[in-house]
KOLRO-690139 format. One line per 8 residues: number of its first residue (from 1); for each residue x, y, z of N, C-alpha, C. Coordinates in steps of 0.001 Angstrom, whole numbers, m for minus. Example, Ala and Ser with C-alpha at 12.3 -4.5 7.8 and 13.67 -1.06 7.14 Angstrom:
2
1) 13190 m5690 7800 12300 m4500 7800 13200 m3300 7800  12850 m2250 7080 13670 m1060 7140 12900 30 7870
***
This chain:
385
1) m60453 m18541 66383 m59049 m17159 65631 m59176 m17819 64052  m60386 m18780 63705 m60273 m18810 62282 m60933 m17168 62049  m61803 m16596 62709 m62520 m15269 62834 m61823 m14377 62739  m60557 m13866 63457 m59491 m13218 63611 m58640 m13568 62432  m58347 m14269 61978 m57168 m14716 60677 m57832 m13877 59302  m59581 m14728 59609 m60213 m13673 58430 m60350 m12537 58157  m60797 m11743 59749 m60661 m10236 59667 m59113 m9625 59500  m58319 m10491 59555 m56830 m9835 59370 m56274 m10396 57730
9) m56769 m10887 57685 m56747 m10659 56129 m56982 m9959 54855  m58440 m9840 55895 m59369 m8438 55120 m58887 m7371 55043  m58300 m7250 55817 m57761 m5736 56741 m56248 m5545 55564  m55504 m6453 55143 m54462 m6900 54174 m54816 m6981 53057  m55748 m7224 52677 m56338 m7469 51416 m57209 m5601 50777  m57740 m5725 51804 m58476 m3977 51495 m57605 m3106 51412  m56199 m2629 52252 m55165 m1636 52444 m54370 m2249 51236  m54239 m2885 51014 m53674 m3296 49545 m53758 m2973 48211
17) m55512 m3085 48008 m56270 m2250 47233 m56543 m467 47288  m56358 m191 48715 m56537 752 48689 m55273 1768 48421  m54247 1015 48913 m52705 2176 48270 m53018 2458 46625  m53246 764 45690 m53440 632 44288 m54890 1967 43649  m55452 2610 44752 m56894 2426 43897 m56231 3947 42728  m55672 4301 42601 m55114 5120 42041 m54598 4899 40669  m54159 3368 41109 m53663 3185 39586 m53932 2468 38519  m55268 2793 38030 m55957 1998 36914 m55209 2725 35763
25) m54841 1538 35470 m54619 1571 34071 m55229 1765 32752  m54548 3044 32166 m55147 3225 31071 m54917 2603 29130  m56032 2790 28416 m55344 2758 27060 m53981 3308 26905  m53418 4282 27125 m52247 5150 27332 m51407 3905 27718  m51862 3482 28699 m50706 2457 29122 m50156 3066 30935  m49351 2621 31663 m48519 2681 32288 m47305 2529 32772  m46650 3346 32662 m44854 3174 33160 m44618 2521 34429  m43889 1849 34765 m43821 1726 36357 m42324 2500 36192
33) m42456 3350 37270 m41717 4437 37573 m40479 4237 38708  m40848 3060 39116 m40160 2608 40406 m39411 2038 40517  m38441 1736 39262 m36994 577 38506 m37571 m675 37954  m38524 m1145 38421 m38973 m2257 37971 m38977 m2034 36048  m39838 m1260 35570 m40038 m512 34428 m41048 m1632 33592  m41270 m1175 32890 m42595 m1822 31486 m41431 m2392 30939  m41408 m3925 30456 m40442 m4335 29811 m40750 m4027 28510  m41625 m3202 27970 m42334 m2545 26899 m41343 m1215 26143
41) m40792 m548 27476 m40018 543 27266 m40398 1312 26477  m41852 2080 26369 m41718 3059 24837 m42156 2381 23771  m42646 893 24082 m43046 457 22603 m44558 803 22178  m45011 1140 21312 m45881 1297 20710 m47311 414 20996  m48259 1079 21503 m49506 932 21623 m50250 347 20488  m50667 m1476 20651 m51131 m1913 19367 m51864 m2581 19411  m53504 m2606 18783 m54578 m3406 19273 m53817 m5065 18978  m54224 m5693 19707 m53791 m7400 19446 m55097 m8402 18340
49) m54238 m8739 17446 m55360 m9344 16798 m56044 m10148 17476  m55539 m11130 18161 m56085 m12483 19080 m57191 m12108 20003  m57800 m10287 20263 m57904 m10221 21286 m59514 m10126 21061  m60498 m10986 21997 m61785 m11484 21366 m62765 m10663 22650  m62865 m9505 22488 m63595 m8986 23348 m65096 m9114 24223  m65537 m10084 23180 m66845 m10825 23863 m67969 m9552 24535  m68064 m10277 25732 m68918 m9050 26661 m68096 m8141 27265  m67201 m8548 27022 m65732 m7255 28478 m67024 m6048 28563
57) m66781 m5872 29679 m67541 m4622 30039 m66523 m3721 31178  m66329 m2454 31706 m65945 m2214 32639 m65348 m2181 33405  m64865 m2269 34564 m63580 m2634 35582 m63167 m4061 35931  m62446 m4120 35863 m62062 m5443 36102 m60429 m5071 37330  m60835 m5621 38414 m59522 m5529 39366 m58638 m6727 39610  m57660 m6797 39859 m56980 m8176 39566 m55473 m7429 40575  m54663 m8532 41081 m53763 m7896 42319 m53145 m9322 42375  m51352 m8869 42487 m50649 m10350 43111 m49170 m10114 42425
65) m48612 m11195 42070 m47300 m11189 41589 m46462 m10619 41114  m45550 m9537 41124 m45025 m8512 40692 m44121 m8995 39580  m44005 m10388 39399 m42688 m11321 39027 m43249 m10721 37259  m44905 m10994 37713 m45516 m10971 35920 m45551 m9491 35331  m45502 m8524 35927 m45723 m7175 36588 m45411 m6441 34466  m44358 m7111 34040 m43916 m6301 32817 m44937 m6683 31622  m45015 m8301 32135 m45481 m8679 31310 m47241 m8436 31304  m47706 m8794 32162 m49271 m7754 32935 m49059 m6418 31502
73) m48485 m5302 31818 m48619 m4186 31392 m48925 m3960 30195  m47742 m4878 29492 m48197 m5061 27764 m49585 m5835 27398  m49932 m7248 27737 m50984 m7767 27965 m51920 m6636 27926  m51944 m6077 29132 m53103 m5046 29480 m53057 m3314 28305  m52288 m3247 27686 m51631 m2246 26894 m52724 m2600 25905  m52643 m3916 25239 m52522 m4481 23913 m54286 m4705 24272  m54698 m5176 25276 m55597 m5861 24935 m56961 m3931 24901  m56754 m3575 26384 m57499 m2205 25859 m57118 m1339 24853
81) m56437 m1228 24367 m56604 m400 22724 m57431 m1302 21892  m57393 m2718 22199 m58430 m3276 21012 m59945 m2787 21498  m60426 m3249 23009 m61823 m3246 23805 m61943 m2195 24445  m62232 m1308 24220 m62560 433 24304 m63940 260 25541  m63354 761 25988 m64897 945 27366 m64371 m318 28507  m63249 m943 28481 m63050 m1600 29522 m61659 m821 30154  m61749 m844 31494 m60551 m676 32742 m59516 m1802 33340  m58989 m2337 32656 m58213 m3337 33592 m57293 m2849 34531
89) m57026 m3145 36181 m56317 m2730 36940 m55662 m3557 37232  m54216 m3876 37480 m53465 m4822 37760 m52828 m4215 39256  m52689 m4408 39934 m51595 m3979 41213 m51047 m4865 41515  m49644 m5031 40954 m48825 m5529 40874 m48327 m5182 42612  m48170 m6002 43569 m48026 m6209 45327 m47235 m7791 45689  m48095 m8587 45614 m47157 m9633 45810 m48038 m10822 45842  m47346 m12287 45658 m48856 m13440 45156 m49073 m13823 46515  m48404 m13284 47361 m49335 m13617 48663 m49974 m12527 48980
97) m49881 m11070 48700 m51269 m10589 48460 m52299 m10336 47775  m51737 m10573 46724 m53119 m11411 45504 m53902 m12768 45798  m53071 m13669 46803 m54585 m14586 47695 m55217 m13862 48096  m54843 m13334 49632 m55586 m12814 50128 m56870 m11764 49738  m56663 m11078 48834 m57103 m10108 48048 m58381 m11283 47004  m57843 m11958 46662 m58794 m12889 45633 m59604 m13739 46654  m59474 m14265 47759 m59950 m15248 48642 m60824 m14347 49432  m60729 m12779 49472 m61644 m11862 50874 m62948 m11675 49323
105) m62522 m11658 47807 m63651 m11352 46816 m63391 m9668 46577  m62355 m9385 46603 m61974 m7859 46160 m61308 m7762 44850  m61175 m8873 44250 m60544 m9024 43034 m61189 m10395 41734  m61073 m9879 40667 m61619 m10784 39868 m60728 m11960 39610  m59539 m11689 39501 m58364 m13052 39762 m57244 m12531 40173  m56366 m13533 40347 m55181 m12840 41407 m53996 m13694 40640  m52901 m12930 40746 m51539 m13660 39823 m50476 m14277 40797  m49843 m15058 41027 m48956 m15643 42067 m47882 m16780 41525
113) m46918 m16767 41983 m45903 m17254 41354 m45764 m18734 42520  m46437 m18822 43025 m46808 m20339 43110 m48106 m20833 43483  m48603 m22312 44096 m49644 m22921 43397 m50357 m22740 44734  m51848 m22652 44880 m52491 m22384 45589 m52100 m23842 46970  m51994 m23518 48199 m52193 m24653 49230 m53506 m24788 49382  m53734 m25866 50101 m54780 m26713 50676 m55448 m25906 51155  m55070 m24549 52136 m55666 m24366 53048 m56359 m23177 52068  m55524 m22561 51053 m55954 m21611 50212 m56978 m21941 49425
121) m56878 m23579 49226 m57915 m23495 47883 m59226 m23823 48998  m58985 m24289 50146 m60115 m24285 50821 m61127 m22753 51787  m60185 m21778 51505 m60559 m20473 52009 m61137 m20070 50361  m61067 m20241 49579 m61454 m20078 48403 m63282 m20568 47883  m63412 m21523 48369 m64530 m22365 48421 m65532 m21423 49041  m65073 m20517 50160 m66280 m19549 50382 m66519 m18135 49769  m65674 m17560 48668 m65300 m16992 48185 m66003 m17460 46657  m65933 m18788 46069 m66596 m18943 44539 m67782 m19780 44618
129) m68208 m19367 45711 m69271 m20403 46493 m69776 m21829 45701  m69599 m21780 44775 m69761 m23249 43853 m69191 m23731 42923  m67539 m23804 43353 m66197 m24219 42951 m65281 m23634 44120  m64228 m23341 43498 m62904 m23106 44312 m61973 m22767 43321  m60851 m22203 43707 m59974 m21464 43560 m59137 m22430 42495  m58737 m21887 41256 m57737 m23052 40488 m56237 m21936 39850  m55577 m22735 39622 m53730 m22157 39266 m54172 m22465 37460  m54053 m21313 36899 m53747 m21255 35142 m52557 m21044 34839
137) m51198 m21859 34730 m49914 m21275 34608 m50064 m19841 33069  m49948 m18724 33126 m49952 m17989 32150 m48441 m17473 31800  m47287 m17562 32683 m46388 m16999 32283 m44924 m17627 33061  m43918 m17745 31936 m43311 m18687 32508 m41690 m17431 32527  m40732 m18345 33099 m39471 m16994 32978 m38692 m18034 34184  m37035 m17194 33643 m35908 m17514 34556 m35640 m16786 35678  m36060 m17033 37042 m35756 m16413 38338 m34107 m15773 38004  m33518 m14634 37784 m32451 m14083 37590 m31547 m13845 38786
145) m30172 m14401 39111 m29775 m14221 40435 m28864 m12460 39571  m29402 m11462 40068 m28604 m10273 39821 m27411 m9944 40428  m26032 m9245 40208 m25428 m8668 41058 m24965 m7266 40668  m24110 m7096 41362 m23252 m5900 41195 m21758 m5516 41887  m21007 m6018 41719 m19233 m5994 41383 m18235 m5307 40475  m18372 m4232 41008 m17078 m3466 40147 m15980 m4380 39851  m15759 m4403 38600 m14615 m4898 38066 m15318 m6406 37459  m15782 m6795 37565 m16538 m8105 38145 m17774 m8040 36486
153) m17879 m8172 35644 m18975 m8386 34870 m19937 m9927 34422  m19195 m10671 34714 m19317 m11843 34822 m18860 m12784 35570  m20244 m13952 36157 m19913 m14469 37562 m20632 m15710 37399  m20067 m17386 37773 m20676 m18583 37803 m20637 m18730 38941  m22365 m19214 39656 m22564 m19870 40933 m22993 m20792 40905  m23194 m22279 42010 m23778 m23207 41574 m24639 m23206 42973  m25635 m24345 42659 m26597 m23703 43992 m26235 m23962 45176  m25034 m25137 45871 m24481 m24785 47324 m23908 m23626 47425
161) m23435 m23018 46157 m22801 m21907 46629 m23914 m20622 46521  m24617 m20650 46010 m25741 m19467 46284 m26520 m19715 47666  m26835 m21235 48033 m27864 m21592 49319 m26878 m20393 50114  m24775 m21028 50339 m24330 m20549 51658 m24175 m19280 51540  m24320 m18610 50088 m24671 m16702 49998 m25502 m16124 50695  m26940 m16811 50386 m27893 m16069 50915 m28209 m16282 52315  m27579 m17769 52683 m27726 m18004 54268 m26248 m17125 54777  m25804 m15941 54226 m24864 m15959 54808 m23981 m16722 55449
169) m23800 m17810 54593 m22182 m18365 55497 m21200 m17908 54720  m21409 m18009 53220 m20287 m17276 52553 m20155 m15795 52674  m19363 m14964 53251 m19510 m13676 53129 m18259 m12678 52341  m17796 m13164 51922 m16157 m12114 50671 m16386 m13089 49116  m16296 m11942 48479 m16809 m12427 47310 m15148 m13169 46488  m13841 m12996 47019 m13211 m13848 46907 m13075 m15250 47458  m14020 m15931 48797 m14304 m16676 49134 m13822 m17642 48289  m12913 m18980 48754 m12508 m20233 47823 m13699 m21039 47330
177) m14686 m20837 47923 m16121 m21870 46820 m16320 m20827 45166  m16399 m19786 45626 m16758 m18844 44505 m15566 m18548 43562  m14180 m18863 44228 m12865 m18647 43041 m12751 m19579 42260  m13392 m20788 43024 m13304 m22435 41920 m13891 m22315 40873  m15453 m21289 41149 m16415 m21801 39783 m16136 m20344 38814  m15105 m19326 39222 m14428 m18583 38339 m13097 m18180 38327  m12705 m19430 37391 m11201 m18966 36887 m11429 m18344 36760  m9860 m17492 36921 m9125 m16687 36152 m9910 m15254 36436
185) m11208 m15087 36894 m11692 m13906 37496 m10959 m13107 39062  m10838 m12379 38274 m10131 m11001 39400 m11130 m10776 40519  m11785 m11417 41969 m12770 m11196 42460 m11899 m10514 43529  m12812 m9385 44177 m12038 m8464 44921 m12530 m8646 46747  m11650 m9184 47515 m11910 m8922 48728 m13091 m7721 49315  m13910 m8421 49146 m15142 m7468 49114 m16542 m7795 49918  m17353 m7822 50936 m18216 m7783 51769 m19547 m8176 50738  m20138 m9597 50695 m21162 m9729 49668 m22206 m9112 50660
193) m23461 m8536 50332 m24512 m7839 50324 m25749 m8718 49927  m26184 m9385 50417 m27386 m10139 49962 m28681 m9777 49984  m29914 m9353 49207 m30469 m8705 49475 m31492 m9642 48930  m33241 m9539 49616 m34237 m10486 49915 m35298 m9904 49648  m36632 m10240 49036 m37898 m9176 48956 m38271 m9469 51095  m38791 m8112 51102 m39564 m7955 52465 m40719 m8465 52939  m41624 m8707 51452 m42624 m9157 51968 m43167 m10571 51463  m44152 m11157 51581 m44399 m12903 51378 m44312 m12410 49712
201) m43581 m13613 49443 m43239 m13565 47383 m43214 m14975 46947  m43892 m14778 45946 m43902 m16324 45477 m42469 m16160 44556  m42131 m15275 44490 m40492 m15280 43836 m39824 m16499 44548  m39811 m15534 46114 m38812 m16127 47219 m39160 m17469 47131  m40334 m17632 47431 m40536 m19062 47183 m40380 m20325 46351  m39750 m19730 44935 m39619 m20328 44426 m37667 m20505 44313  m37168 m19258 44864 m36403 m19551 45145 m35733 m20370 46068  m36347 m20489 46882 m36711 m21819 48168 m36259 m23255 47612
209) m37493 m23256 46942 m37443 m24777 45805 m36355 m24947 45510  m36277 m24105 44555 m34612 m24511 43478 m33825 m24652 44785  m33521 m24184 45675 m32280 m24103 46590 m32135 m25426 47467  m33916 m25764 47917 m33716 m27243 48579 m33600 m28254 47540  m34163 m28319 46603 m33965 m29504 45526 m32274 m29713 44995  m31640 m28365 44896 m30426 m28482 44325 m29460 m28179 45155  m29561 m28011 46119 m28421 m28337 47371 m29287 m28229 48698  m29649 m29341 49357 m30383 m29819 50215 m29519 m30124 51222
217) m28181 m30011 51403 m27192 m30046 52373 m26494 m28455 52336  m27268 m28001 51992 m26736 m26532 52201 m28133 m25290 52609  m28809 m26143 52392 m30182 m25180 52069 m31245 m25825 53182  m31428 m25566 54698 m32505 m26333 55192 m33555 m25647 55512  m34217 m25223 54824 m35408 m24051 55099 m36351 m24580 54332  m37630 m24410 54881 m38636 m24827 54255 m38735 m23512 53034  m39607 m24352 51883 m40296 m23034 50946 m40841 m22729 51257  m41273 m21615 51572 m42093 m20496 52207 m41984 m19384 51239
225) m42871 m18468 51062 m43160 m17332 50455 m42902 m16128 51445  m42173 m16115 52489 m41498 m15412 53699 m39980 m15505 53687  m38917 m14831 53550 m37879 m15128 53312 m37729 m15810 54996  m36754 m17173 54629 m36524 m17467 56006 m35325 m17791 56677  m34052 m17158 56289 m32944 m17462 56665 m32671 m15935 57048  m31684 m16211 58410 m31323 m15116 59122 m30034 m14358 58512  m30052 m12559 58713 m28767 m11936 58173 m29477 m11689 56535  m28684 m11042 55978 m29335 m9970 54440 m29776 m8886 55010
233) m30612 m8320 53778 m30917 m6861 53853 m32392 m7125 52894  m32909 m6820 53738 m34708 m6867 52866 m34685 m5504 52348  m35582 m5663 51162 m35784 m4308 50282 m37280 m4389 50411  m37283 m3246 51098 m38425 m2941 50843 m38900 m1436 50234  m40270 m1131 50718 m40809 278 50006 m40279 1315 50801  m39688 1578 51931 m39193 2863 52003 m38315 3445 51840  m38296 4752 52306 m36970 5693 51452 m37274 5964 49700  m38166 6084 49632 m38236 5916 48132 m38434 4503 47146
241) m37225 3520 48017 m37327 2420 47083 m38197 1755 46598  m38383 1168 45668 m40048 71 45284 m39590 m877 45944  m40947 m1495 46495 m40992 m2625 46701 m41157 m3960 45705  m41556 m5111 46150 m41239 m6441 45164 m40357 m6251 44451  m40164 m7328 43469 m38986 m7383 42403 m38439 m6324 42059  m39259 m5400 41646 m38570 m3981 41500 m37699 m3512 42974  m38107 m3409 44027 m37196 m3022 44789 m36235 m3669 45528  m36029 m5114 44983 m34624 m6136 45373 m33822 m5399 44343
249) m34076 m5765 42635 m33916 m4568 41421 m32894 m3477 41761  m33914 m2762 42414 m32995 m1501 42826 m31884 m1718 43644  m31848 m2076 44355 m31003 m2200 45363 m29709 m2908 44564  m30168 m3619 44269 m28513 m4517 43350 m27919 m3649 42231  m28863 m2899 41748 m28616 m1756 40542 m27359 m858 41547  m27555 m611 42494 m26793 454 43418 m26378 352 44579  m25669 m625 44866 m25190 m1217 45703 m23913 m1687 45731  m23099 m1672 45158 m21683 m2266 45349 m21263 m3600 46062
257) m21318 m4907 45550 m21012 m5665 46339 m22266 m6755 46691  m23749 m6331 45775 m24891 m7017 46217 m25155 m7845 45357  m26226 m8885 45660 m26498 m9622 45089 m27831 m10000 45293  m29215 m10339 43969 m30413 m10818 44799 m31138 m11282 43712  m32243 m11832 43801 m32867 m12730 42795 m34111 m11437 42678  m34506 m11586 41191 m36041 m10869 40883 m35817 m11822 38992  m37031 m11425 38682 m36888 m11868 37457 m36490 m11317 36587  m35954 m12105 35349 m35026 m11886 34031 m35333 m10154 33528
265) m36706 m9803 33641 m37315 m8575 33305 m37273 m7320 33837  m36356 m7430 35256 m36253 m6426 36157 m34448 m6505 35855  m33804 m7942 35231 m32445 m7346 34920 m32286 m6738 33757  m33063 m7107 32710 m33161 m6514 31396 m33755 m5249 31519  m33973 m4731 32152 m34710 m3513 32214 m34072 m2318 32559  m32750 m3017 33379 m31965 m2337 34422 m30607 m2327 34252  m30666 m2978 33354 m28931 m3577 32532 m28176 m3928 33779  m28697 m5001 34928 m27889 m5567 35442 m27691 m6813 35448
273) m26303 m6983 35567 m26219 m8457 34964 m26301 m9601 35810  m26099 m10686 35225 m27041 m11978 36159 m26319 m12748 36436  m26290 m13460 36879 m24989 m15017 37384 m25260 m16077 36574  m24054 m16899 36335 m25046 m17560 35330 m24625 m19110 36185  m25438 m20235 35753 m26069 m21541 36731 m24818 m22552 36688  m23909 m22996 37071 m23228 m24323 36859 m24292 m25352 37349  m25117 m26505 36562 m26194 m27463 37252 m25309 m28617 37022  m23918 m28793 36502 m23349 m29828 36897 m23047 m30153 35342
281) m24004 m30229 34573 m23742 m30308 32920 m22446 m29911 32155  m22358 m29812 31127 m21107 m29264 30723 m20537 m28523 30353  m21829 m26752 30500 m21384 m25770 30680 m22231 m24735 31093  m21938 m23903 32060 m22822 m23095 32926 m23943 m22442 31854  m25032 m22865 32796 m26571 m22431 31893 m26823 m19907 32001  m26700 m19882 31133 m26949 m18761 31405 m28880 m17940 31623  m29320 m17238 31786 m30348 m16901 32573 m31323 m16272 31461  m32074 m16893 30857 m32150 m16071 29304 m33702 m17092 29470
289) m34530 m16302 28691 m35796 m16638 28280 m35908 m18195 27503  m34770 m18121 26309 m35085 m19621 26269 m34457 m20641 27068  m33471 m20653 27247 m33370 m21830 28383 m33906 m21983 29541  m34878 m20949 29852 m36036 m21332 30750 m36639 m22266 30590  m37338 m22021 29094 m37868 m22692 28165 m37880 m24161 28056  m36279 m24221 28281 m36040 m25603 28134 m36443 m26532 29792  m36118 m25869 30380 m36362 m26590 31498 m38263 m26338 31981  m38749 m25353 31745 m40507 m25153 31624 m40833 m26569 30899
297) m40414 m26814 29828 m41374 m27680 28604 m40952 m29078 29491  m40154 m29436 30630 m40415 m31073 31174 m40972 m31033 32378  m42254 m29758 33068 m42798 m30108 33884 m44159 m30545 33564  m44564 m31117 34515 m45792 m31996 34321 m46901 m31218 35122  m47894 m31658 34703 m49325 m31163 35106 m49500 m32014 36443  m49559 m31508 38020 m50065 m32201 38964 m51306 m31643 39454  m52062 m30633 38986 m53197 m30492 39428 m54518 m31492 39174  m55608 m31494 39506 m56244 m32503 39291 m57603 m31496 39279
305) m58171 m31992 37898 m59360 m31640 37836 m59088 m30512 36683  m59277 m29211 36663 m59614 m28048 36368 m58219 m27328 36365  m57512 m27493 37913 m56407 m26899 38039 m55374 m27587 37511  m53927 m26604 37133 m53276 m27182 36038 m51235 m26694 36696  m52020 m26333 37924 m50198 m26861 38986 m49573 m27523 37826  m48179 m27074 37956 m47109 m27611 37223 m46480 m28110 38682  m45858 m29531 37727 m44614 m30229 38850 m43041 m29747 38089  m42236 m28346 38834 m40837 m27912 37993 m40155 m29352 38488
313) m38454 m29337 37437 m37738 m30170 37642 m36249 m28872 38257  m36242 m29081 39449 m35441 m27643 39847 m33705 m28380 39471  m33825 m30029 39298 m32694 m30251 39518 m31720 m30673 38052  m32775 m29716 37363 m32232 m30543 35797 m30949 m30803 35215  m30362 m31083 34924 m28591 m31077 34665 m28642 m31308 32852  m30162 m30654 31969 m30841 m31143 30859 m29788 m29790 29812  m28861 m30107 28395 m27801 m29167 28460 m29061 m28070 27916  m28299 m26760 28129 m28952 m25298 28196 m30279 m25010 28995
321) m30817 m26077 29886 m31657 m25675 30548 m31597 m24887 31820  m31983 m23694 31687 m31963 m23124 33131 m32748 m23462 34367  m31774 m24216 35441 m32910 m24562 36351 m33915 m23910 37373  m33353 m22393 37563 m34234 m21631 38383 m35013 m20848 37984  m36381 m21498 37565 m37754 m21034 37054 m38861 m20744 37601  m39873 m20224 37384 m40822 m19749 37935 m41908 m19991 37021  m43650 m20122 37509 m44733 m20304 36693 m45660 m19078 37314  m46026 m17965 37004 m46848 m17148 37375 m48248 m17512 36911
329) m49041 m17784 38023 m50728 m19072 37800 m51186 m17298 37946  m52421 m17510 36920 m53657 m16630 37413 m54888 m17379 37869  m55118 m16747 39052 m55650 m17719 39953 m57327 m17299 39976  m58167 m18436 39701 m59609 m17891 39536 m60859 m19300 39559  m62086 m18800 39806 m62924 m19705 40105 m62866 m20823 38961  m63162 m21835 39318 m63125 m22777 38068 m65095 m22925 38202  m65932 m22427 39100 m67053 m21747 38466 m67619 m21145 40216  m68694 m20106 39858 m69145 m19530 41151 m68541 m18608 41141
337) m67597 m17612 39734 m67015 m16279 39500 m67871 m15245 39308  m67945 m13942 39882 m68408 m13438 39937 m69075 m12886 39216  m70619 m12270 38284 m71390 m12722 36992 m70737 m11040 36374  m70449 m10578 37323 m70201 m8755 37239 m68610 m8924 35815  m68063 m9689 36258 m66438 m9849 35936 m66138 m10641 35024  m67199 m11809 35233 m66760 m13175 34600 m66752 m12886 32927  m67052 m12241 32142 m66994 m12096 30958 m65827 m11233 30221  m65548 m9984 31589 m64245 m9780 30933 m62789 m10669 31504
345) m63192 m11429 32623 m62094 m11949 33223 m61920 m12676 31797  m62432 m14036 31146 m62874 m14568 30217 m61817 m14456 28808  m61927 m13073 28885 m61621 m12074 27847 m60342 m11860 27676  m59943 m11384 28776 m58747 m11119 28708 m57731 m11774 28919  m58532 m12944 30064 m57042 m14199 29815 m56997 m15081 28628  m58229 m15251 28046 m58014 m15697 26711 m56838 m14946 25911  m57101 m13599 26458 m56540 m12701 24996 m54231 m13507 25588  m54076 m13203 27168 m52953 m13539 27825 m52605 m15117 27460
353) m53727 m15814 27228 m52776 m17251 26631 m53093 m17603 25161  m53418 m16791 24705 m53598 m17178 23036 m52023 m16779 22155  m51759 m17184 21365 m50400 m16883 20670 m50353 m15726 20415  m50768 m14766 20263 m50364 m13406 20492 m49869 m12592 21758  m50561 m12976 22650 m50287 m12576 23997 m48866 m13503 24427  m48659 m14548 24179 m47663 m15496 24426 m46674 m15580 23555  m46752 m14927 22626 m45427 m13989 21505 m44990 m13447 21998  m45294 m12419 23147 m44512 m11214 22984 m44016 m11504 24623
361) m43989 m12120 24970 m43437 m12591 26193 m41610 m12658 26419  m41311 m13257 25422 m39856 m13517 25145 m39171 m12670 25214  m39320 m11367 24042 m38804 m10403 24290 m39051 m9258 25361  m39800 m9825 26877 m40114 m9332 27491 m39215 m9634 29108  m38728 m10766 28472 m37740 m11454 29189 m38080 m12531 30128  m39385 m13488 29524 m40239 m14304 29973 m40010 m15735 28975  m40931 m16308 29349 m40773 m17558 28498 m42558 m18011 28466  m42859 m18552 27429 m44173 m18494 26832 m44468 m20249 27316
369) m45482 m20205 27668 m45894 m21227 28449 m46049 m22745 27637  m45922 m23946 27751 m45857 m24850 26387 m46867 m25231 26097  m46586 m25272 24245 m47894 m25056 23871 m49107 m26202 24471  m48446 m27628 24666 m49383 m28729 25299 m50203 m28281 26745  m49322 m27665 27416 m49791 m27151 28514 m51016 m25872 28599  m50284 m24848 27337 m51303 m24231 26939 m52624 m24130 26300  m52811 m25506 25862 m53962 m25368 25138 m55163 m26255 26474  m54413 m26554 27212 m55050 m26785 28472 m56127 m25713 29303
377) m54909 m24909 28899 m55245 m23562 30065 m56572 m22523 29041  m56250 m22686 27638 m57340 m22166 26813 m58859 m23163 27344  m58521 m23920 27149 m59631 m24666 27286 m60367 m24634 28794  m59853 m24372 29974 m60327 m23898 31079 m60676 m22803 30821  m59744 m21736 30472 m61058 m20551 30082 m62270 m20615 29719  m62190 m21125 28685 m63638 m21184 28142 m64582 m21733 28834  m64321 m22408 29693 m65068 m23272 30440 m65235 m22283 31821  m64403 m21812 31992 m64987 m20615 33569 m66254 m20510 33596
385) m66936 m20202 35031 m68643 m20359 34561 m68926 m19018 36509
***
């Protein structure tokens, strides 16, 4: 059974890379035309001052989280403007596919919106040889709840109501539970159309963690990368619609009565209104980089050794703290990285974790990693072997 599983994982990883083989980013950049877009939206590419190219050379392949795609676009453009002769190819697929590709040795690092599971760490030891996969928190930010409801541009929901909406227990926009949270808002008698990710997704898992923690009586599902609840509509790559977070955003952008979840950068780039969350604090909290930072700042490192996986508080009622957040990790070997890409991995990730690399995140709809945690990330990157 284990051999069959490995063969299946290898086929998935190779298939994902085959699809992205022609997507090598150049120093001129490669904008996403699928609907997610680059959060830079046309800004000029310049060499970043914090880039130390070192011995970086050749091509570095990476894949995974679509949540960090817009951040990765900016990092790649700036890095490659500074380091001529280096090509960084990040395939924005999903966290699940990224981990598969990493554990099969087809990428130098993977992006994942959830920390490695014990079984994934065990699999990584076969690829890392002398070490194992570790989690480096690199990008933070809010998971925005986007909606399209003609005549309504401001909406407040709480965790129990969101749980019932995504579990299709609340079916109409004028349901009393929604009306109670939106006094004075003219809510239409219209069906709710909830959209979710079709593929394994760390964003899905983080939404599940939030709902499980903040609405345990209304969300009975395990927080997994695969969407667990019946009903709703899966946003896929069919009929010309993008997959990943951009696929969900594209559906919500066009379908009246819809609601879905994706990173704030996708809401900003497509001008999708987002839900304010009633946490039980003094006022509902908007999905902003600043408000997400307040929640992430309270995170604690739960990983051991060089692993920097974080423990997030999804039930926070702190003033202005947006509770539905995720952290995207770059997954690397603590030791046993491939010699041909090690220097490039260290150089590129060092830039992403630098002051310049983190500074550009806020304007792109993300939240920088808190300084205390980020200093540990930098130390760990420098020690990779």
